[in-house]
Residue, then its C-alpha position, 0 to 999 in steps of 0.5 A: m479517524g475511523l475505519r473508513t477514513t483510514a482505508f480511504a486514505v490508504l487506498a488514495a496513498l496507494v494509488v499515488e504510490y502506483a503511479l509514482g512507481a510506474a513513473v520511476t520504472l517507465a520514465g527513468a529514476s530521477r533522484p527526486l522522484v525515487a526519494v518521494h517514492i521511497i518516502l511515500g512507501l515508508l508512510l504507507i507501511l505506517a498508515a497500514l499499521a495504523f489501520l490494522v491497529r484501528a481494526a483490532l481496536a474495533r474488533a472488526a474481523s473482516s477489517i483485521t484480515l484485509g488490514a493484514l493482507g494490505l500490509l503484507s502486500i505493501l511490505a511485499a511490494a517494498s521488498a520487490g522494490f529493494r530488489f529492483v534497486d539492486g538490479g532486479g528486472s521485469a519480474v521484480v517490476m511485476q511483483m511490485a505491480l501485483a503486490a500493490g494491486v492486492a493491497m489496493l484491492a484489500y483497502a478497497t474492500a475494507l472501505l466497502l465492508a467497514p461500518r458506516p458511522a452512526 
């Protein structure tokens, strides 16, 4: 899997995770839905790490920068998610949404800038 494919996979998973997060926040937190949200979040962290490793191996400076930004944003959203579960309010929900948005923008940009295969 190349940088473009990995960037697209992370971006697609982020969109699904964002929708799950909205459902959990707005429709109430059913245990199965929260479990899927948490599991996908953990898989997103692994996928973001995979993208960053691939970018480093390819020595693609812009992809490394965007991958690091994306990973940090996903970690920030996860951190806000833990605070939300711990009783956080609407400010924490906004932090999760903004961090997810930054991550989506980072991987969308990485997808656009990644070299096309020959």
